[in-house]
PAKEDREN-919542 format. One record per residue: residue number from 0; residue in three letters; x, y, z of N, C-alpha, C in turn. Coordinates in pm, 1 decimal. Atoms other than C-alpha are relative to their C-alpha. Example, Ala and Ser with C-alpha at 12.3 -4.5 7.8 and 13.67 -1.06 7.14 Angstrom:
% PAKEDREN-919542
SEMAR     k     r     n.east    n.north       n.up    ca.east   ca.north      ca.up     c.east    c.north       c.up
SEMAR     0   ALA       89.0     -119.0        0.0     1230.0     -450.0      780.0       90.0      120.0        0.0
SEMAR     1   SER      -82.0     -119.0       -6.0     1367.0     -106.0      714.0      -77.0      109.0       73.0
% end
This chain:
% PAKEDREN-919542
SEMAR     k     r     n.east    n.north       n.up    ca.east   ca.north      ca.up     c.east    c.north       c.up
SEMAR     0   MET      147.5      -10.0      -82.3     -250.5     2193.3      802.3      -40.1     -124.5      -41.7
SEMAR     1   TYR       37.0      137.7       -9.2     -368.0     1860.2      871.2     -130.6        0.1      131.3
SEMAR     2   GLU      116.5       31.1      -93.5     -750.6     1758.7     1019.1      -67.6     -102.6      -16.0
SEMAR     3   GLU       74.8      129.9      -30.4     -952.3     1454.1     1087.3     -155.8      -36.9       36.3
SEMAR     4   ALA      131.9       12.4      -86.5    -1262.4     1350.0     1192.5      -82.3     -207.9      -60.7
SEMAR     5   ARG       68.2      123.1       25.3    -1464.9     1006.2     1217.6      -93.4       40.2     -114.0
SEMAR     6   SER       98.9       51.7       86.9    -1655.8      864.0      932.0     -153.6      -32.2       37.5
SEMAR     7   ALA      184.5       61.9      -41.3    -2063.3      812.2      996.6      -12.0      -86.6      -86.9
SEMAR     8   ALA       76.7       92.5       86.4    -2130.3      629.7      723.2      113.5     -137.6      -35.9
SEMAR     9   VAL      -76.7      165.5      -15.7    -1836.0      355.2      739.4       74.8        1.7       62.1
SEMAR    10   PRO      -47.6       63.1      -82.0    -1744.1      194.4      969.1      194.9      -11.2       50.8
SEMAR    11   GLY     -200.1      -32.9       -8.0    -1375.7      283.3     1142.8       77.5       61.2      -95.3
SEMAR    12   ALA      -82.3      -63.6       61.1    -1282.9      487.7      885.3        3.1      149.9       55.4
SEMAR    13   VAL       -2.3     -127.9      -60.6    -1156.4      831.8      939.0       27.6       92.3     -132.1
SEMAR    14   LEU        6.9     -128.7      136.9    -1208.2     1153.0      684.5      119.6       85.3       29.4
SEMAR    15   TRP     -126.3      -92.2        7.1     -873.7     1365.1      635.5       40.7       90.1      -57.2
SEMAR    16   ARG      -39.3     -113.8      147.9     -743.8     1685.9      426.4      105.5        7.7       71.5
SEMAR    17   SER     -137.2      -84.4      -21.4     -406.1     1855.8      416.6       48.0       43.3      -96.0
SEMAR    18   GLY      -18.9      -69.6       66.3     -286.4     2062.5      254.4      163.5        3.1      -90.6
SEMAR    19   GLY      -86.2       20.4      108.2       16.9     1888.4      139.9      152.5       39.8       50.9
SEMAR    20   GLY     -165.2      -51.5      -59.4      419.7     1972.0      200.5       55.7      -90.7      -10.1
SEMAR    21   GLY      -79.4       70.7      -28.7      672.4     1811.4      327.3      -70.2     -141.6       91.0
SEMAR    22   GLY      -12.0       97.4     -134.1      696.9     1572.9      667.7      -15.4     -188.6      -73.6
SEMAR    23   THR       26.2      172.6        2.4      637.0     1181.9      653.8      -82.7      -47.8       49.8
SEMAR    24   VAL      137.2      152.4       10.6      377.1      918.3      625.3       45.9     -137.4       61.4
SEMAR    25   LEU      -15.1      111.3      -56.1      398.1      665.5      888.5      -61.2     -141.3       38.8
SEMAR    26   PRO      111.1       94.0       -1.4      252.6      298.5      871.2      -89.2       -6.2      119.0
SEMAR    27   ASP      119.3       43.9      -63.6      -54.0      229.5     1012.9      -61.9     -108.5       28.1
SEMAR    28   GLY      133.9      145.1       79.4     -226.8      -52.0      884.2     -106.9       38.9      -83.4
SEMAR    29   CYS      155.6       48.0       63.9     -503.4       83.7      725.4       75.4      103.4     -197.2
SEMAR    30   MET      -34.5      -60.1      128.5     -513.2      177.7      374.1      -90.3      110.1      -67.7
SEMAR    31   ASP       85.4     -118.7       22.2     -651.5      502.6      197.3      -66.0        8.9     -145.4
SEMAR    32   LEU       82.1      -59.7      184.8     -885.8      638.1     -100.5       39.1      107.5       18.3
SEMAR    33   LEU      -53.4     -161.2      -11.8     -733.0      969.7     -169.9     -106.2      105.0     -154.8
SEMAR    34   TRP       43.0      -71.4      111.5     -825.2     1257.7     -362.4       63.9      143.4      -43.8
SEMAR    35   VAL     -111.6      -51.0       13.2     -561.9     1470.8     -495.6       11.3       70.6     -116.9
SEMAR    36   ASP       -2.1      -53.5       96.5     -600.4     1771.3     -738.0      -61.1      -33.3     -110.1
SEMAR    37   GLY       78.4       24.3       57.4     -890.5     1616.2     -875.4       -9.8     -149.5      -69.8
SEMAR    38   ARG      -12.1      128.5       57.8     -748.0     1252.5     -915.3      -24.5      -94.7       85.8
SEMAR    39   LEU        5.9      122.5      -55.6     -847.6      920.7     -746.7      103.0      -98.9       20.9
SEMAR    40   LEU     -118.5      112.8      -24.1     -583.4      700.7     -594.3      -35.3      -68.3      129.8
SEMAR    41   VAL      -49.1       71.2      -97.2     -524.2      469.8     -353.9      167.2      -36.9       99.9
SEMAR    42   ALA     -152.8       58.4      -35.1     -236.9      412.2      -68.2      -31.3     -101.7       55.0
SEMAR    43   GLY      -27.2      116.1      -38.5     -173.0       74.0      -18.6       51.7      -10.7      177.2
SEMAR    44   ALA      -78.8      -57.6      -65.0      -65.0       16.1      349.9      167.2      -28.3       46.4
SEMAR    45   ASP     -123.8       31.8      -10.3      285.3       41.1      457.2      107.2      -93.1       92.9
SEMAR    46   THR     -104.3      128.1     -115.7      584.6     -163.1      633.1      139.9      128.5       10.8
SEMAR    47   ARG     -111.4      -55.0      -26.4      810.6      165.5      644.7      -75.4      185.3      -26.4
SEMAR    48   PRO        2.4     -170.9       67.7      809.2      555.4      600.3       -0.6       48.4      -84.8
SEMAR    49   HIS      -16.0      -79.5      186.0      725.7      746.8      268.8      -34.4      172.8       10.8
SEMAR    50   PRO       13.9     -166.1       14.7      773.1     1113.3      208.9     -115.9       46.2      -42.9
SEMAR    51   ALA       95.9      -44.6       49.2      485.0     1299.8      175.6      -44.7       38.1     -113.4
SEMAR    52   GLY       33.4      -65.2      145.2      548.5     1438.1     -144.4       51.4     -118.0     -109.3
SEMAR    53   GLU       11.3      107.7      116.8      604.9     1099.4     -341.9     -160.8       36.2      -66.0
SEMAR    54   VAL      107.9      -47.4      102.0      239.1     1174.6     -444.3      -60.1      169.3      -19.3
SEMAR    55   PRO       21.8      -90.7       52.0      230.3     1527.0     -611.8      -48.0       30.2       25.1
SEMAR    56   GLY      149.7      -48.5      -44.8      -31.8     1772.2     -517.0      -11.1      158.8       82.8
SEMAR    57   GLY      -12.6     -134.0     -145.2      -87.9     2085.1     -336.1     -178.3      -55.3      101.4
SEMAR    58   VAL      112.8       24.1     -102.7     -456.9     1981.2     -165.2       -7.7     -132.2       14.8
SEMAR    59   PHE      -10.5      130.0      -54.0     -501.9     1645.4      -12.4     -128.4      -32.0       64.5
SEMAR    60   ALA      107.7       67.7      -70.7     -810.8     1460.8       77.0      -36.4     -127.4       44.9
SEMAR    61   GLY      -60.9      142.2      -19.0     -853.5     1087.9      211.0      -70.9      -36.4       89.4
SEMAR    62   ILE       73.9      114.2      -91.5    -1100.7      840.1      348.1      105.9     -114.9       52.8
SEMAR    63   ARG      -54.1       62.4      -48.5     -874.7      605.3      576.0      -38.3     -126.6       63.5
SEMAR    64   LEU      118.5      121.4      -33.8    -1009.4      271.6      600.4       45.4     -120.2      138.9
SEMAR    65   ALA      -87.7      110.8     -115.8     -949.3       17.6      892.1       40.7     -101.5       -9.8
SEMAR    66   PRO      -82.3      155.0       42.7     -716.3     -281.2      885.1     -110.5      -49.2      -38.2
SEMAR    67   GLY       54.1       64.5       29.3     -866.8     -518.5      682.0     -145.6      -26.9      -81.0
SEMAR    68   THR      146.8      -62.1       71.5    -1176.6     -320.6      521.7      -12.2       46.7     -138.8
SEMAR    69   ALA        5.1      -79.6      121.2    -1055.1     -192.6      235.5       49.7     -102.7     -162.1
SEMAR    70   PRO      -25.6       61.5      127.5     -946.6     -481.9        4.5     -123.2      -85.4      -53.4
SEMAR    71   THR      165.9       78.3        6.1    -1351.5     -627.5       13.0      -72.3      158.3     -102.4
SEMAR    72   LEU       46.0     -168.4       64.9    -1429.7     -231.9      -99.4      101.0       54.5     -160.1
SEMAR    73   LEU      -68.6      -47.7      128.5    -1150.7     -233.6     -372.1      -17.4     -139.3      -99.4
SEMAR    74   GLY      -37.0       81.4       85.2    -1169.1     -569.3     -508.8      140.4      -52.5      -35.8
SEMAR    75   VAL     -112.6       61.7       -7.6     -795.8     -637.0     -457.8       58.1      -62.0       96.6
SEMAR    76   PRO      -52.5       23.6     -176.6     -592.3     -837.8     -193.4       88.8      113.8       44.0
SEMAR    77   ALA      -77.7     -106.8      -15.7     -392.3     -595.7      -10.4      115.3       21.0        3.1
SEMAR    78   HIS     -156.2       -6.0      -21.7      -41.4     -742.6      -17.4       24.0       61.6     -187.1
SEMAR    79   VAL      -49.2      -28.9      131.1     -106.4     -637.3     -439.9       61.2      179.2       52.3
SEMAR    80   LEU       -9.7     -188.4      -22.6      -99.2     -247.3     -307.3      158.6       15.9      136.8
SEMAR    81   ARG     -126.9      -27.2     -147.7      173.8     -284.4        3.3       91.0      110.5      -84.8
SEMAR    82   ASP     -131.1      -86.7      -28.8      415.2        7.1       47.2      -38.0       93.1     -160.6
SEMAR    83   ARG       87.3      -41.6      107.0      193.3      160.8     -303.2      -43.0       92.6        5.9
SEMAR    84   ARG      146.4      -90.8       61.6       -8.3      448.7     -422.5       -5.4       10.6     -138.4
SEMAR    85   VAL       33.3      -67.7      112.8     -133.8      423.3     -707.4     -176.0       35.1      -51.6
SEMAR    86   GLU      115.3       -9.7       48.0     -414.8      511.1     -952.9     -125.3      -25.6        3.1
SEMAR    87   LEU      104.0      114.7        7.6     -783.2      409.6     -893.2        4.9      -81.6     -154.2
SEMAR    88   ALA        7.2       63.8      162.4     -817.5      370.8    -1282.4      101.8     -134.0      -36.5
SEMAR    89   ASP      -68.8      142.3      -13.1     -568.2      102.1    -1211.7       13.7     -132.1       80.0
SEMAR    90   LEU       51.8      147.5      -87.3     -750.2     -122.1    -1056.8     -135.3       28.1      -37.6
SEMAR    91   TRP      131.5       -4.6       52.1    -1112.4      -15.7    -1193.8       39.4       40.7     -105.1
SEMAR    92   PRO      -12.5      -16.2      113.5    -1207.0       47.5    -1507.6       23.8      124.1      -43.4
SEMAR    93   ALA      -39.5     -140.1       14.7    -1086.0      415.5    -1654.4     -116.4       65.2        6.5
SEMAR    94   ARG      155.4       -7.3      -17.9    -1456.8      470.5    -1729.8      -85.3        8.5      105.8
SEMAR    95   GLU      101.1      -53.2     -145.5    -1630.0      455.8    -1387.2       82.9       63.3       74.1
SEMAR    96   VAL     -130.1      -82.7     -124.9    -1318.5      601.0    -1233.4      -48.2      149.6      -48.2
SEMAR    97   ARG       58.3     -105.5       62.7    -1403.7      898.1    -1455.3     -112.7       39.8      102.9
SEMAR    98   ARG      156.0       -2.5      -46.0    -1771.0      885.9    -1309.1       12.3       -8.1      110.4
SEMAR    99   LEU       49.4      -81.8     -108.8    -1698.3      881.0    -1006.2       89.7      143.7       66.0
SEMAR   100   ALA      -44.7     -101.4       -7.6    -1441.7     1142.9    -1001.7      -70.2      123.7       -8.6
SEMAR   101   GLY       89.1     -114.3       11.0    -1699.0     1404.2    -1123.4      -97.6      -22.2      115.8
SEMAR   102   LEU       50.6       20.2     -115.1    -1901.4     1274.8     -825.3       14.5       20.6       90.9
SEMAR   103   VAL      -68.8      -91.7      -99.7    -1653.3     1346.0     -592.5      -10.9      144.8      -33.4
SEMAR   104   GLU       -8.0     -162.8       30.5    -1591.9     1676.7     -764.2     -103.8       62.7       94.8
SEMAR   105   GLY      178.2      -24.0      -26.5    -1993.6     1746.6     -723.5       54.1       66.0      161.8
SEMAR   106   TYR      -24.1       10.1     -144.2    -1881.5     1746.4     -365.6       29.4      195.8       73.0
SEMAR   107   GLY      -22.2      -79.8      -57.5    -1828.3     2075.2     -140.5      129.0        3.1       43.8
SEMAR   108   ASP     -133.8       71.8      -43.3    -1569.1     1887.5        3.8       -5.8      -89.9      -32.1
SEMAR   109   PRO      -66.0      106.0       90.5    -1390.7     1619.3     -153.0        3.2     -138.0      121.4
SEMAR   110   ARG      -34.4      128.5      -86.9    -1385.4     1404.3      164.6     -176.4      -56.4       17.0
SEMAR   111   ALA      118.0       49.7      -10.8    -1784.5     1412.1      209.1       -2.6     -125.3     -124.1
SEMAR   112   GLY       -9.5       92.9       66.5    -1753.5     1254.0     -148.7       31.2     -164.3      -20.8
SEMAR   113   LEU      -75.7      128.4       -7.1    -1499.1      982.6      -74.2      -81.9      -55.2       97.2
SEMAR   114   GLU       86.8       44.3      -70.5    -1743.1      911.8      193.7     -123.9     -113.8      -33.6
SEMAR   115   ALA      165.0       87.2      114.8    -2056.2      870.2      -53.9       48.3     -137.0      -60.9
SEMAR   116   LEU      -34.4       83.9       95.2    -1833.9      678.4     -278.8       36.6     -192.1       95.9
SEMAR   117   ALA       12.7      154.4      -88.0    -1704.0      400.9       12.9      -59.5      -59.0       38.5
SEMAR   118   ALA      100.8       64.2      -87.1    -2012.1      396.1      155.9      -83.5      -92.6      -86.6
SEMAR   119   ARG       15.7      106.7       60.9    -2165.6      264.6     -150.5       35.4     -111.1      -67.6
SEMAR   120   ARG      -89.1      105.9       62.3    -1893.4       76.9     -282.2      -41.8      -98.7      104.8
SEMAR   121   ALA        7.6      123.9      -66.7    -1905.4     -104.2       49.0     -114.7      -80.6       34.6
SEMAR   122   ALA      106.6       55.8        7.2    -2296.8     -135.9       41.7       -6.1     -109.6      -82.7
SEMAR   123   ALA       73.5       80.5      118.9    -2301.2     -309.7     -300.7      171.7     -155.1       41.9
SEMAR   124   ALA      -35.7       55.8      -36.2    -1996.0     -517.3     -197.1        1.6     -134.7       96.4
SEMAR   125   GLY       41.3       72.1     -160.8    -2089.1     -669.4      144.3      121.9      -14.8       88.2
SEMAR   126   PRO      -45.5       -2.4     -128.3    -1937.8     -687.0      483.5      146.7      -41.4      -12.0
SEMAR   127   PRO     -125.4       93.5       -8.5    -1534.0     -776.7      534.0       23.5      -84.9       42.8
SEMAR   128   ASP      -40.6       90.1     -104.8    -1374.4    -1033.8      660.4      -21.7       -3.6      120.0
SEMAR   129   PRO      -20.6      -21.7      -86.4    -1484.3    -1065.4      931.4      109.4      -60.4      119.4
SEMAR   130   LEU     -101.5      -27.5      -77.8    -1142.6    -1225.0     1055.9       88.4       99.7       11.5
SEMAR   131   ALA      -71.9      -49.2      -30.9     -988.7     -965.3      961.0       21.5      135.0      143.2
SEMAR   132   ALA        5.0      -74.1      -92.6    -1098.3     -730.7     1260.1      -28.8      -78.0       91.0
SEMAR   133   GLU      -47.4       91.1     -108.7    -1116.5    -1022.4     1519.0      176.8       -6.8       29.6
SEMAR   134   VAL     -115.7       22.3      -19.4     -730.6    -1042.7     1450.2       49.7      112.6       15.2
SEMAR   135   ALA     -100.8     -162.6      -40.0     -620.2     -663.7     1427.4      -38.8       -2.3      177.8
SEMAR   136   ALA       20.5      -30.9     -128.0     -795.4     -657.5     1736.7       47.5     -101.6      127.4
SEMAR   137   ARG      -63.5       76.0      -74.0     -654.2     -906.1     1914.2      178.1       32.3       -2.8
SEMAR   138   LEU     -163.9      -63.0        1.0     -281.8     -793.9     1797.2       -8.0      112.6       27.5
SEMAR   139   ARG       31.4      -69.2      -64.5     -400.0     -505.9     1933.1       32.9       40.0      151.3
SEMAR   140   ALA      -19.0       58.3     -127.3     -443.0     -654.3     2267.9      142.7      -62.9       74.2
SEMAR   141   GLY     -138.4       62.4       -6.5      -90.4     -803.4     2232.7      -46.9     -145.1        9.5
SEMAR   142   GLN        9.5      164.4      -26.9     -183.5    -1152.7     2195.1      116.1      -53.2      -74.3
SEMAR   143   PRO      -88.7       29.8       94.5      108.3    -1350.0     2031.4      -86.7      -69.5     -107.8
SEMAR   144   VAL       81.9       49.8      136.4       22.3    -1476.4     1670.4      -62.8     -176.9       31.6
SEMAR   145   ALA       -1.5      113.6      -54.6       66.4    -1845.0     1794.7     -179.7      -58.4       54.4
SEMAR   146   GLY      132.8        1.3      -86.0     -243.2    -1781.6     2026.2      -96.5       31.2      -81.9
SEMAR   147   ILE      140.7      -26.7      106.7     -462.7    -1582.6     1757.6       -9.3      -87.5     -114.8
SEMAR   148   ALA       -1.1      115.8       92.2     -376.5    -1857.1     1506.6     -135.7     -187.1       55.6
SEMAR   149   ALA      107.6      120.9      -64.2     -526.4    -2120.5     1735.7     -152.7       65.5       61.2
SEMAR   150   ALA      182.3      -68.6       -9.1     -849.4    -1852.7     1864.7      -52.6      -57.7      -89.6
SEMAR   151   VAL       96.0       -1.7      112.5     -946.5    -1835.1     1550.2      -23.0     -122.1     -122.9
SEMAR   152   GLY      -47.2      113.5      107.5     -885.8    -2186.6     1408.9       26.7       -3.5     -105.1
SEMAR   153   LEU      -58.0       55.9       92.8     -641.3    -2161.7     1193.9      129.5      -36.0       28.3
SEMAR   154   GLY     -133.3        9.0        9.6     -284.3    -2274.9     1131.9       77.4      129.3      -41.8
SEMAR   155   GLU      -64.5     -132.0        0.5      -26.8    -1987.9     1142.7       32.6       51.9     -121.8
SEMAR   156   ARG      -25.0      -19.3      114.4       49.4    -2063.0      780.5     -180.1       61.1      -73.2
SEMAR   157   GLN      140.7      -94.0       64.4     -346.5    -1980.5      707.8       -6.1      108.1       43.3
SEMAR   158   LEU      -47.8     -108.1      -54.6     -303.4    -1704.8      902.1       75.5       99.1      -43.4
SEMAR   159   HIS     -105.1     -115.0       54.6      -39.0    -1551.9      748.9      -51.4       43.6     -161.8
SEMAR   160   ARG        1.0       22.2      151.1     -172.0    -1638.3      340.3     -165.3      140.7       76.6
SEMAR   161   ARG      113.9     -133.0      -43.7     -516.6    -1450.2      520.3        9.1      117.5       30.8
SEMAR   162   SER      -55.8     -131.8      -65.5     -347.6    -1152.6      667.3       48.3       71.1     -169.4
SEMAR   163   LEU      -33.7      -60.5      170.9     -187.1    -1091.4      340.4      -74.0       66.6      -60.7
SEMAR   164   ASP      119.3      -23.9       90.1     -486.5    -1079.1      179.8      -54.1      121.6       46.5
SEMAR   165   ALA       96.3     -103.2      -63.0     -674.1     -847.8      450.8       76.6      107.2       11.2
SEMAR   166   PHE      -75.7     -133.8      -47.3     -366.1     -597.6      583.2       73.8       15.7     -112.8
SEMAR   167   GLY     -127.5       22.3       63.7     -116.6     -640.2      304.2      138.1      -15.1       46.4
SEMAR   168   TYR     -138.9      109.0      -49.5      147.7     -834.8      527.9      -67.4     -100.7      112.6
SEMAR   169   GLY       25.4      142.1      -98.8      123.2    -1121.3      783.2      -31.9       93.2      132.6
SEMAR   170   PRO       12.7      -89.4      -96.9       64.1    -1055.8     1137.5       23.1       39.0      132.6
SEMAR   171   ARG     -161.8      -54.7      -38.1      374.5    -1010.8     1303.1       19.5      166.2      -59.9
SEMAR   172   THR      -30.8     -161.2       39.4      410.7     -718.2     1109.7      -71.3      123.9       12.3
SEMAR   173   LEU       91.4      -45.6      -72.9       90.3     -619.8     1187.1      -37.7       41.3      104.2
SEMAR   174   GLY       -3.3      -13.9     -124.7      104.5     -644.2     1522.2      139.1       94.9       34.5
SEMAR   175   ARG     -127.2      -45.7        3.2      467.3     -454.5     1473.0      -68.2      162.7       24.3
SEMAR   176   VAL        2.1     -164.1        4.5      292.8     -134.2     1339.5     -133.1       31.8       87.8
SEMAR   177   LEU       93.7      -54.1      -83.9       -6.1     -125.7     1584.0       43.0       10.4      128.5
SEMAR   178   ARG      -73.6      -38.6     -177.0      231.4     -141.3     1870.9       71.6       82.5       -6.7
SEMAR   179   LEU      -25.0      -98.6        7.5      413.6      137.5     1713.9      -68.2      115.6       26.9
SEMAR   180   ARG      111.9     -198.0      -30.7      107.3      402.0     1712.8      -11.9       10.6       94.0
SEMAR   181   ARG       74.6       19.0     -128.7       12.0      264.6     2058.1      110.4      109.5       59.2
SEMAR   182   ALA     -105.4      -35.8      -41.1      390.0      353.8     2163.8       11.4      142.5      -41.1
SEMAR   183   LEU      -16.6      -96.2       67.0      411.3      669.0     1927.3     -129.1      121.9       93.6
SEMAR   184   ALA      100.6      -66.6      -93.6       76.5      822.6     2107.9       38.6       10.6      135.5
SEMAR   185   LEU       -7.3       -6.1     -203.0      179.6      762.7     2470.6      141.7       84.1      -25.4
SEMAR   186   ALA     -132.9      -56.9      -13.5      542.3      897.9     2393.3      -74.0      160.7      -43.3
SEMAR   187   ARG       68.0     -118.3       28.7      331.2     1240.5     2231.1      -31.2       44.2       63.7
SEMAR   188   SER       54.5      -71.4      -97.5      181.3     1238.9     2530.6       51.9       31.0       98.7
SEMAR   189   GLY      -97.8      -21.0     -133.9      475.2     1284.2     2753.6       56.5      -94.8      102.5
SEMAR   190   MET      -56.9       84.7      -72.7      524.3      972.8     2895.1      120.4      -58.4        6.7
SEMAR   191   ARG     -125.4       51.1       11.7      854.6      866.7     2978.5       30.0     -115.9      -76.3
SEMAR   192   TYR        4.4      119.4      124.4     1015.5      624.2     2720.8       12.0     -100.4       93.4
SEMAR   193   ALA       58.3      109.1      -47.6     1061.5      376.9     2926.5      -88.1      -36.7       45.9
SEMAR   194   GLU      124.7       44.6      -37.9      754.2      339.5     3068.5      -76.8       -6.8     -134.3
SEMAR   195   VAL       43.1       69.1      120.6      647.1      365.7     2735.1       12.4     -129.0      -67.8
SEMAR   196   ALA      -81.3      177.4        8.5      831.5       42.2     2659.6      -37.1      -43.2       39.1
SEMAR   197   ALA       57.5      119.3      -38.2      664.7     -107.8     2893.7     -152.5      -35.3        1.0
SEMAR   198   VAL      183.6       36.7      -28.0      268.5      -28.2     2885.9       30.3      -44.9     -177.9
SEMAR   199   ALA        7.5       71.7      139.9      351.1      -81.5     2472.7       36.4      -92.5      -12.2
SEMAR   200   GLY      -55.6      111.3       42.5      493.4     -389.4     2490.5      108.3      -87.3      -45.9
SEMAR   201   TYR     -118.9       26.9      105.4      817.0     -384.3     2399.1      118.5      -52.9      159.7
SEMAR   202   ALA      -88.0      112.7     -161.3     1120.0     -598.6     2604.3       86.4       77.9       72.8
SEMAR   203   ASP      -34.5      -93.6      -56.0     1278.5     -277.2     2683.4      -15.1      156.0      -91.9
SEMAR   204   GLN      -19.3     -163.3       73.9     1367.1      109.5     2573.1       58.2      -28.0     -117.3
SEMAR   205   ALA     -102.8      -50.8       91.6     1635.4       50.1     2356.6      -92.5     -147.2     -112.3
SEMAR   206   HIS       57.1       63.1      102.1     1396.2     -238.0     2172.0     -112.2       77.9      -34.2
SEMAR   207   LEU      114.0     -116.4       54.1     1122.9       47.2     2146.1       91.2      100.0      -95.5
SEMAR   208   SER      -71.7     -119.0       61.4     1425.9      275.3     2015.8      -29.7      -62.1     -164.8
SEMAR   209   ARG      -42.0       94.3      128.7     1506.0      -14.6     1755.6     -134.8        6.9     -122.2
SEMAR   210   GLU      156.9       32.2       72.2     1137.2      -45.9     1634.1      -27.8      102.7      -59.0
SEMAR   211   VAL       21.0     -106.3       41.5     1086.0      327.9     1624.7       86.6        7.0     -170.3
SEMAR   212   ARG      -95.6      -27.6      131.1     1423.7      329.5     1343.3      -70.9      -86.4      -97.5
SEMAR   213   THR       66.4       90.2      162.1     1274.5       48.9     1158.9      -94.5       35.2      -93.7
SEMAR   214   LEU       94.0      -18.2       31.6      949.1      142.3     1130.4      -47.8      137.8      -71.6
SEMAR   215   ALA       14.7     -199.7       53.3      908.6      572.4     1122.2      136.4       -1.7      -41.4
SEMAR   216   GLY      -97.3      -39.7       51.7     1263.4      611.6     1032.7       62.8      116.2       79.2
SEMAR   217   THR      -12.7     -125.8      -75.1     1319.3      862.0     1301.8       67.6      -60.2      155.8
SEMAR   218   THR      -21.7       62.9     -140.3     1422.4      864.1     1677.6     -129.4       30.6       90.6
SEMAR   219   LEU      105.4      -58.4      -98.5     1172.3      896.1     1975.2       15.6      106.8       25.2
SEMAR   220   SER       18.1     -179.3      -90.8     1270.8     1223.5     2104.7        3.1       73.4     -139.7
SEMAR   221   ALA       57.9      -80.9      101.5     1225.6     1358.1     1759.4     -135.7       -9.8      -54.0
SEMAR   222   TYR      146.2       12.4        2.5      901.6     1245.5     1719.9      -92.7       37.1       71.4
SEMAR   223   ALA       90.5      -59.4     -118.7      763.4     1347.3     2021.5       46.1      145.2       32.1
SEMAR   224   ALA      -31.3     -197.9        2.0      952.9     1661.4     1958.8     -106.6       78.5     -116.5
SEMAR   225   GLY       62.1      -34.7       55.9      707.3     1705.3     1689.9      -14.8      -30.9     -162.8
SEMAR   226   ALA       -3.8       12.9      138.2      871.3     1589.9     1351.0      -66.5      -55.0      -91.5
SEMAR   227   GLY       99.1       54.4       64.6      685.1     1544.8     1080.9     -116.3       41.9        6.4
SEMAR   228   ALA      115.5      -38.6      -25.3      417.3     1702.0     1154.5     -107.6       43.7     -127.0
SEMAR   229   GLY       33.0      -33.9      106.4      168.7     1753.8      867.4      -27.9      -91.9     -142.5
SEMAR   230   SER        0.5       91.5      122.0      221.0     1438.5      658.1     -102.5      -43.3      -65.7
SEMAR   231   VAL      145.4       39.8      100.1       -8.5     1302.4      395.4       95.7      -81.6      -63.5
SEMAR   232   PRO      138.1      -10.9      -40.9     -213.2     1086.2      357.8        7.2      -15.9      149.8
SEMAR   233   GLY        7.3       31.5     -165.0     -249.7     1022.0      775.5       76.5       81.1       60.5
SEMAR   234   PRO      -57.1      -75.2     -118.5     -138.3     1164.1     1081.6      118.7      -43.3       32.7
SEMAR   235   VAL     -100.7       55.0      -15.5      188.3     1131.8     1169.1      -34.7      -51.5      167.2
SEMAR   236   SER       75.8        5.6     -140.4       59.1     1157.2     1526.2      -81.9     -153.2       35.4
SEMAR   237   GLY       61.9      130.3      -10.5     -164.5      839.7     1482.1       78.8     -120.0       89.9
SEMAR   238   ALA      -68.4       60.5       31.6       20.1      392.4     1007.2     -114.4       15.8      -26.7
SEMAR   239   GLY      -50.8       76.9      -93.9      316.4     -725.4     -238.0      102.0     -176.5      -58.0
SEMAR   240   ALA      -49.9      123.5       -0.6      582.2    -1019.5     -204.8      -83.3      -61.1      132.4
SEMAR   241   GLU       29.5       61.5     -110.9      461.1    -1288.2       46.0      101.5        0.5       90.6
SEMAR   242   GLY      -63.6       12.4     -126.3      770.2    -1301.5      218.7       42.2       84.2       99.0
SEMAR   243   VAL        8.3      -88.2     -115.5      662.8    -1005.1      464.8     -129.1      -89.4       85.1
SEMAR   244   SER       92.2       24.1     -144.1      577.8    -1141.0      805.5      -34.6       62.6      100.7
% end
C-alpha cells in the first residue's frame, strides 16, 4: 500500500505513507523526513536503488522535500546525507527530537504532523537558496551544465560545490536522476521505449537501458511491468564524498 498527496503548507513537498514491505526505492533527487513506528528519521538523496527494508518498520509516513529545499530546513549540507538514512537525533539535539516526536504523534495522521513540523522549521530557517530551484528547473528542461553555470553566473566548479550542498550531488548526477524519473514515467504510460529515449533526451534506447540499470537497478521492461511497486520511502513510479559529479 502506498499513497501520496501534495503538501498544502510546504511548497513543492509531497506527503506519503506506506505499509512497508518489499520493493525498491529509486533515486528522485529529493530528501525525506520520515516517521517510522514512532521514530523520526531523514532519508538523504539517493544515487542508486535502495531496498525498502533497509529501514525496519511496519508503517511509514513521510514528507518528501523538493530538490534543494531540505538542507536549509535540516541545517546540514545535503551531501552529508547522500545515500543514507539517519535518525533525526543524529542531526538535532535529542531532547528537541523527542519533543517533536511527541508533537507528530499527537496528530491523528503522522503525515499532518510531519507537514506541520516541516512548515514551522522552514518558517524559522528562512527560504532555501533560490539558486537550487533554478538549477533544478534548468536540468529538468535538459539544459547542459555548462550553459546552466553561465546562466546563473557561476563557474562549473562553483556550481558543482553549490549543488553538493543543495542536492547531495553535482548537477550532472541530478540531471541524470531527473531525466530517469521522466523516462520511467513515460515508460509506465505505455510509450514505446525508443520513443521514451528520444523524448527524455537519451542518445538512443541503449543509452536509456544503461541508465535504468545503473540508477534503478532493473530493466525498463521489468519496471514498466510494475516491478517494485510499494517502495518506501517515495514512489517507484515517480527518485558524502565530493567526488560525485
